[in-house]
C-alpha positions as CSV (number, residue, x, y, z in Angstrom):
1,X,-97.7,51.8,-42.2
2,X,-94.5,53.4,-41.0
3,X,-91.0,53.2,-42.8
4,X,-89.4,49.7,-42.8
5,X,-86.6,49.5,-40.2
6,X,-83.0,48.5,-41.2
7,X,-83.5,45.0,-40.0
8,X,-86.7,44.6,-42.0
9,X,-84.6,45.7,-45.1
10,X,-81.7,43.7,-44.5
11,X,-83.2,40.3,-46.2
12,X,-84.1,42.4,-49.3
13,X,-80.5,43.7,-49.5
14,X,-79.2,40.5,-49.3
15,X,-81.2,39.1,-51.8
16,X,-80.0,42.1,-54.3
17,X,-76.5,41.3,-53.3
18,X,-77.2,37.6,-54.0
19,X,-78.8,38.5,-57.6
20,X,-75.6,40.5,-58.3
21,X,-73.2,37.8,-57.6
22,X,-75.1,35.8,-59.8
23,X,-74.7,38.3,-62.5
24,X,-71.2,38.6,-61.8
25,X,-70.7,34.8,-62.0
26,X,-72.5,35.2,-65.6
27,X,-70.4,37.7,-66.8
28,X,-67.1,35.5,-65.6
29,X,-68.3,32.4,-67.4
30,X,-69.1,34.5,-70.6
31,X,-65.8,36.2,-70.5
32,X,-63.9,33.0,-70.6
33,X,-65.8,32.0,-73.7
34,X,-65.4,35.5,-75.4
35,X,-61.5,35.6,-74.7
36,X,-61.2,32.0,-75.9
37,X,-63.3,32.5,-79.1
38,X,-61.2,35.8,-80.1
39,X,-57.8,33.7,-79.9
40,X,-59.3,30.6,-81.8
41,X,-60.6,33.0,-84.6
42,X,-57.3,35.0,-84.8
43,X,-55.1,31.7,-84.7
44,X,-57.2,29.4,-86.8
45,X,-57.9,32.0,-89.5
46,X,-54.4,33.0,-89.7
47,X,-53.6,29.1,-90.0
48,X,-55.9,29.0,-92.9
49,X,-54.0,31.5,-94.7
50,X,-56.1,34.7,-94.3
51,X,-54.4,38.1,-94.3
52,X,-54.3,40.4,-91.2
53,X,-56.7,42.8,-92.9
54,X,-59.2,39.8,-93.4
55,X,-58.7,38.6,-89.9
56,X,-59.6,42.1,-88.8
57,X,-62.7,42.3,-91.2
58,X,-63.9,39.0,-89.3
59,X,-64.4,41.3,-86.0
60,X,-66.0,44.1,-87.9
61,X,-69.6,43.4,-87.0
62,X,-68.6,42.2,-83.5
63,X,-67.5,45.8,-82.8
64,X,-70.1,47.4,-84.8
65,X,-73.0,45.7,-83.2
66,X,-71.1,46.4,-79.8
67,X,-71.6,50.1,-80.4
68,X,-75.2,49.6,-81.3
69,X,-75.9,47.1,-78.4
70,X,-74.4,49.6,-75.9
71,X,-76.7,52.2,-76.9
72,X,-79.8,50.1,-77.2
73,X,-78.8,47.8,-74.3
74,X,-78.6,50.5,-72.1
75,X,-82.3,51.5,-72.7
76,X,-83.6,47.9,-72.5
77,X,-81.8,47.6,-69.1
78,X,-83.5,50.4,-67.5
79,X,-87.0,49.0,-69.1
80,X,-86.6,45.3,-68.5
81,X,-84.0,45.0,-65.8
82,X,-80.6,43.7,-65.6
83,X,-81.5,40.2,-65.2
84,X,-83.2,39.9,-68.5
85,X,-80.4,41.6,-70.4
86,X,-77.9,39.2,-68.9
87,X,-79.9,36.1,-70.0
88,X,-80.4,37.4,-73.5
89,X,-76.8,38.1,-73.8
90,X,-76.0,34.4,-72.5
91,X,-78.4,32.9,-75.2
92,X,-77.2,34.8,-78.0
93,X,-73.4,33.9,-77.3
94,X,-74.8,30.1,-77.3
95,X,-76.1,30.8,-80.8
96,X,-73.2,32.5,-81.9
97,X,-70.6,29.7,-80.9
98,X,-73.2,27.1,-82.4
99,X,-72.9,28.9,-85.8
100,X,-69.4,28.4,-86.0
101,X,-69.5,24.4,-85.1
102,X,-69.9,23.9,-89.0
103,X,-67.6,22.4,-91.6
104,X,-64.6,24.4,-92.3
105,X,-65.7,25.1,-95.9
106,X,-68.8,26.9,-94.6
107,X,-66.6,29.3,-92.5
108,X,-66.8,32.2,-95.1
109,X,-65.6,35.6,-94.1
110,X,-69.4,36.7,-94.3
111,X,-70.6,33.9,-92.5
112,X,-68.1,34.5,-89.4
113,X,-69.0,38.2,-89.6
114,X,-72.6,37.1,-88.8
115,X,-71.7,35.1,-86.1
116,X,-69.2,37.4,-84.5
117,X,-72.0,40.0,-84.8
118,X,-74.2,38.0,-82.4
119,X,-71.5,37.5,-80.1
120,X,-70.5,41.2,-80.0
121,X,-74.2,42.0,-79.0
122,X,-74.0,39.3,-76.4
123,X,-70.8,40.6,-74.7
124,X,-72.0,44.0,-74.7
125,X,-75.4,43.0,-73.0
126,X,-73.5,41.4,-70.3
127,X,-70.8,43.7,-69.5
128,X,-73.7,46.7,-69.5
129,X,-75.8,44.4,-67.0
130,X,-72.7,43.9,-64.7
131,X,-71.4,47.2,-64.5
132,X,-74.6,48.9,-64.1
133,X,-75.6,46.9,-61.2
134,X,-72.6,47.7,-59.1
135,X,-74.0,51.5,-58.9
136,X,-77.1,50.3,-57.3
137,X,-75.3,48.1,-54.4
138,X,-73.0,50.7,-53.0
139,X,-74.7,53.3,-50.5
140,X,-74.6,56.7,-52.3
141,X,-71.5,59.0,-51.2
142,X,-69.0,55.9,-50.6
143,X,-67.1,56.9,-53.5
144,X,-63.8,55.0,-52.0
145,X,-65.8,51.7,-51.6
146,X,-67.4,52.2,-55.2
147,X,-63.7,52.7,-56.8
148,X,-62.6,49.4,-55.0
149,X,-65.7,47.4,-56.2
150,X,-65.5,48.6,-59.7
151,X,-61.7,47.7,-59.9
152,X,-62.1,44.0,-58.7
153,X,-65.1,43.6,-60.9
154,X,-63.2,45.0,-63.9
155,X,-59.9,43.4,-63.1
156,X,-61.1,40.0,-62.5
157,X,-63.3,39.8,-65.6
158,X,-60.0,40.7,-67.4
159,X,-58.0,38.3,-65.5
160,X,-60.6,35.5,-66.9
161,X,-60.4,36.8,-70.2
162,X,-56.7,36.4,-70.2
163,X,-57.4,32.7,-69.0
164,X,-59.7,32.6,-71.8
165,X,-56.9,33.5,-74.2
166,X,-55.0,30.7,-73.0
167,X,-57.8,28.2,-73.2
168,X,-58.3,29.2,-77.0
169,X,-54.8,28.4,-77.8
170,X,-54.9,25.2,-75.8
171,X,-58.2,24.2,-77.2
172,X,-57.4,24.8,-80.8
173,X,-54.1,22.7,-80.1
174,X,-55.8,19.8,-78.5
175,X,-59.5,19.6,-79.7
176,X,-59.2,21.7,-83.1
177,X,-61.7,24.5,-84.0
178,X,-64.8,22.8,-84.2
179,X,-64.1,20.5,-81.1
180,X,-63.2,23.9,-79.0
181,X,-66.5,25.6,-80.1
182,X,-68.6,22.9,-79.3
183,X,-67.3,22.3,-76.0
184,X,-67.7,26.0,-75.1
185,X,-71.2,26.2,-76.2
186,X,-72.1,23.2,-74.2
187,X,-70.8,24.6,-70.9
188,X,-72.1,28.0,-71.6
189,X,-75.6,26.5,-72.0
190,X,-75.5,25.1,-68.5
191,X,-74.7,28.4,-67.2
192,X,-77.6,30.0,-69.1
193,X,-80.1,27.2,-67.7
194,X,-78.7,28.1,-63.9
195,X,-79.2,31.9,-64.8
196,X,-82.7,31.5,-65.9
197,X,-83.4,29.5,-62.5
198,X,-81.7,31.9,-60.2
199,X,-81.9,35.4,-61.7
200,X,-85.3,36.8,-60.5
201,X,-84.6,40.2,-59.0
202,X,-85.3,43.0,-61.6
203,X,-82.1,44.8,-60.5
204,X,-81.6,48.2,-62.5
205,X,-85.1,48.7,-63.7
206,X,-85.8,52.3,-64.1
207,X,-88.8,53.9,-62.0
208,X,-89.3,56.5,-64.5
209,X,-89.2,54.8,-67.9
210,X,-86.4,56.6,-70.3
211,X,-87.7,57.4,-73.8
212,X,-85.9,55.9,-76.6
213,X,-84.3,59.3,-77.6
214,X,-82.5,59.1,-73.8
215,X,-79.9,56.6,-75.0
216,X,-77.7,59.8,-75.9
217,X,-76.3,60.9,-72.9
218,X,-77.1,64.7,-71.9
219,X,-74.4,64.8,-69.6
220,X,-71.1,66.7,-70.4
221,X,-68.8,64.9,-68.0
222,X,-70.0,61.4,-69.6
223,X,-69.7,62.9,-73.1
224,X,-66.2,64.0,-72.2
225,X,-65.1,60.7,-70.6
226,X,-66.7,58.8,-73.6
227,X,-64.6,60.5,-76.0
228,X,-61.3,59.9,-73.9
229,X,-62.4,56.1,-73.6
230,X,-62.7,56.0,-77.4
231,X,-59.6,57.0,-77.7
232,X,-57.8,55.0,-74.9
233,X,-59.2,51.7,-76.3
234,X,-58.6,52.3,-79.9
235,X,-54.9,53.2,-78.8
236,X,-54.6,49.5,-77.2
237,X,-56.5,47.7,-80.2
238,X,-54.5,49.2,-83.0
239,X,-51.6,47.0,-82.1
240,X,-52.7,44.4,-79.9
241,X,-55.8,42.9,-81.5
242,X,-54.3,41.6,-84.7
243,X,-51.0,42.9,-85.3
244,X,-49.2,41.7,-82.2
245,X,-50.5,38.1,-82.5
246,X,-49.7,37.7,-86.2
247,X,-46.0,39.5,-85.4
248,X,-45.1,37.4,-82.6
249,X,-46.1,34.2,-84.8
250,X,-44.5,35.3,-87.9
251,X,-41.4,37.1,-87.0
252,X,-40.5,35.0,-83.5
253,X,-41.8,31.8,-85.0
254,X,-44.1,31.2,-81.9
255,X,-46.6,28.6,-82.4
256,X,-50.5,28.8,-81.4
257,X,-49.5,27.4,-77.8
258,X,-46.9,30.3,-77.3
259,X,-48.8,33.1,-78.9
260,X,-52.1,32.0,-76.9
261,X,-50.1,31.7,-73.7
262,X,-48.3,35.1,-73.9
263,X,-51.5,36.9,-75.0
264,X,-53.3,35.3,-72.0
265,X,-50.5,35.8,-69.3
266,X,-50.7,39.6,-70.4
267,X,-54.3,39.9,-70.0
268,X,-54.3,38.1,-66.8
269,X,-51.4,40.3,-65.3
270,X,-53.5,43.3,-66.9
271,X,-56.6,42.1,-64.8
272,X,-54.7,41.8,-61.7
273,X,-53.3,45.4,-62.0
274,X,-56.6,46.8,-62.7
275,X,-58.0,45.0,-59.4
276,X,-55.3,46.6,-57.1
277,X,-55.6,50.2,-59.1
278,X,-57.0,51.9,-56.0
279,X,-53.7,50.9,-54.2
280,X,-51.6,52.1,-57.0
281,X,-53.1,55.4,-57.2
282,X,-53.4,56.1,-53.6
283,X,-57.2,55.7,-53.3
284,X,-57.7,52.5,-51.6
285,X,-58.1,53.7,-48.0
286,X,-60.0,56.5,-46.7
287,X,-58.3,59.8,-45.8
288,X,-59.0,63.3,-45.0
289,X,-62.3,64.5,-43.4
290,X,-64.3,61.6,-44.9
291,X,-63.2,58.1,-44.5
292,X,-65.7,56.8,-47.1
293,X,-64.2,59.2,-49.9
294,X,-60.5,59.3,-49.4
295,X,-58.2,60.4,-52.1
296,X,-60.4,59.2,-54.8
297,X,-59.7,60.0,-58.6
298,X,-60.7,63.0,-60.5
299,X,-60.1,64.3,-63.9
300,X,-56.7,65.4,-63.0
301,X,-55.8,61.6,-62.0
302,X,-57.1,60.5,-65.7
303,X,-55.1,63.0,-67.5
304,X,-51.9,62.4,-65.5
305,X,-52.2,58.4,-66.1
306,X,-52.9,58.8,-69.9
307,X,-50.0,61.0,-70.2
308,X,-47.8,58.4,-68.8
309,X,-48.9,55.8,-71.1
310,X,-48.4,58.0,-74.1
311,X,-44.9,57.3,-73.6
312,X,-44.8,53.7,-73.8
313,X,-46.0,52.9,-77.5
314,X,-43.5,55.5,-78.6
315,X,-40.6,53.8,-77.0
316,X,-41.4,50.5,-78.4
317,X,-41.6,51.9,-81.8
318,X,-38.3,53.4,-81.5
319,X,-36.8,50.2,-80.2
320,X,-38.3,48.5,-83.4
321,X,-37.2,51.3,-85.8
322,X,-33.5,51.1,-84.6
323,X,-33.6,47.3,-84.2
324,X,-32.7,47.2,-80.5
325,X,-33.0,44.0,-79.0
326,X,-36.6,43.9,-80.8
327,X,-37.9,40.9,-78.8
328,X,-36.8,41.8,-75.4
329,X,-38.1,45.6,-76.0
330,X,-41.4,44.4,-77.5
331,X,-42.2,41.9,-74.6
332,X,-40.8,44.2,-71.7
333,X,-42.6,47.4,-73.4
334,X,-45.8,45.5,-73.7
335,X,-45.7,44.4,-70.2
336,X,-45.1,47.9,-69.0
337,X,-48.2,49.2,-71.5
338,X,-50.4,46.6,-69.9
339,X,-49.9,47.6,-66.4
340,X,-50.1,51.3,-66.9
341,X,-53.2,50.7,-69.3
342,X,-54.7,48.7,-66.6
343,X,-54.6,51.6,-64.2
344,X,-56.0,54.0,-66.9
345,X,-59.1,51.5,-67.6
346,X,-59.8,51.1,-63.9
347,X,-59.9,55.0,-63.3
348,X,-62.4,55.2,-66.3
349,X,-64.6,52.5,-64.9
350,X,-64.7,54.0,-61.7
351,X,-65.6,57.6,-63.2
352,X,-68.4,56.4,-65.3
353,X,-70.1,54.6,-62.7
354,X,-69.6,57.6,-60.1
355,X,-70.8,60.1,-62.9
356,X,-73.8,57.7,-63.8
357,X,-77.2,58.6,-62.4
358,X,-78.9,56.0,-60.2
359,X,-82.2,55.8,-61.8
360,X,-81.7,54.2,-65.1
361,X,-78.0,54.0,-64.5
362,X,-77.8,51.4,-67.6
363,X,-78.3,54.4,-69.7
364,X,-75.2,56.4,-69.1
365,X,-73.1,53.3,-68.6
366,X,-74.3,52.2,-71.9
367,X,-73.6,55.4,-73.8
368,X,-70.0,55.2,-72.5
369,X,-69.3,51.3,-73.5
370,X,-70.8,52.4,-77.0
371,X,-67.6,54.8,-77.1
372,X,-65.7,52.1,-75.9
373,X,-66.7,49.7,-78.5
374,X,-66.3,52.4,-81.1
375,X,-62.6,52.8,-79.9
376,X,-62.3,49.1,-80.4
377,X,-63.9,48.9,-83.9
378,X,-61.4,51.6,-85.0
379,X,-58.5,50.0,-83.3
380,X,-59.3,46.6,-84.7
381,X,-59.8,47.8,-88.4
382,X,-56.5,49.9,-88.2
383,X,-54.5,46.9,-86.5
384,X,-55.3,44.7,-89.7
385,X,-54.9,47.4,-92.3
386,X,-52.0,49.3,-90.8
387,X,-49.8,46.3,-89.8
388,X,-50.6,44.9,-93.3
389,X,-49.3,47.8,-95.3
390,X,-46.9,49.5,-92.9
391,X,-46.1,46.9,-90.2
392,X,-46.2,47.0,-86.4
393,X,-43.9,50.3,-85.8
394,X,-46.5,52.2,-87.6
395,X,-49.2,50.7,-85.5
396,X,-47.6,51.8,-82.5
397,X,-47.4,55.4,-83.7
398,X,-50.8,55.7,-84.2
399,X,-51.2,54.1,-80.6
400,X,-49.3,57.1,-79.4
401,X,-51.4,59.5,-81.3
402,X,-54.5,58.4,-79.8
403,X,-53.3,58.5,-76.1
404,X,-52.2,61.9,-76.6
405,X,-55.5,62.7,-77.7
406,X,-56.9,60.6,-74.7
407,X,-54.8,63.0,-72.5
408,X,-55.8,66.2,-74.0
409,X,-59.7,65.2,-73.6
410,X,-59.0,64.1,-70.3
411,X,-58.0,67.8,-69.3
412,X,-61.8,68.7,-69.6
413,X,-62.9,66.2,-67.0
414,X,-64.5,67.7,-63.9
415,X,-62.1,68.0,-60.8
416,X,-65.0,67.4,-58.4
417,X,-64.2,64.6,-55.8
418,X,-67.3,62.6,-56.5
419,X,-70.4,63.0,-58.6
420,X,-73.7,64.5,-56.9
């Protein structure tokens, strides 16, 4: 039998794209509940009188298990297929939400940490599945298109996470903590049933089954990028996760609705900027000798944008130190930080997908997002402890230090136009 013609391959490709769209839709639905749950937990337990450090501890297992899940999840995705890892993630999030729909007296720190552990596993299984799938759908060598697709996926996810923050504040105000949890678990259960019925294609299943020891990346480029990603997200979360919402509530006397709405608006705007990052960095259209490549990002691009970002938390910290229009400086600084951070994040998301190998792509992507989760873990713990002991200004100086390390590490990234 001779090779299949392009016409014969079209239905198969169409089926794969449809499967990817289902995965993306599941990822979006999950992201809404994940964002809402984070805002619910921060605001509700602050309302109950928990200290910032105790609130940060509630997310400890969420981040720790995110680190583990990204390592093992990439291996599972290569063995089982991304459809199965996606469905497992959805099921675990439903269980995690159900665990929180109990009387308030049962919501001890240890119990909530256990529920958050399941949620962390669920979230990173979903993220790894969606990000890995996109590598398989863009023709090899079309790096300009790959950058655009990754930017849109990442940006839309974070826009929905911002809407989730908004929903978290709204649901806490209107339905209370338990009512909000029950509603989200019920809606996600419907998505899960739909996913079980429609996700059939074993997208991302490796032809050569990787060994368990292959979970650790052997690529220097991916290791360097992963280290830069760790400090990038540590720099964000060291002041954004716990310190900022509590500061807004305590120092500006904002209620849950205002805090949730502001944080939601920030993340929505952040997601929009991520989506248009190729236009901002001048990489949205093909230029030069290969219209498919265009002026795509390199290691130098990542270094430059990390350097720009380093200046912003330092400027906000100085405004707080000298009591210079604190509310205006903080809000404007946060908006600028969000826009520049979004470009940095989108550049990293493109580079990891570009660097990753096509067979067993989830292994490389999983290792990279392990570093991402480690950065969030470090940032979350520091956000609660440093804010409680030293205040928001100190959180911002640590953010600046982490970003300087991100820029320094990024100088070691390859300067090739695209991965081979």
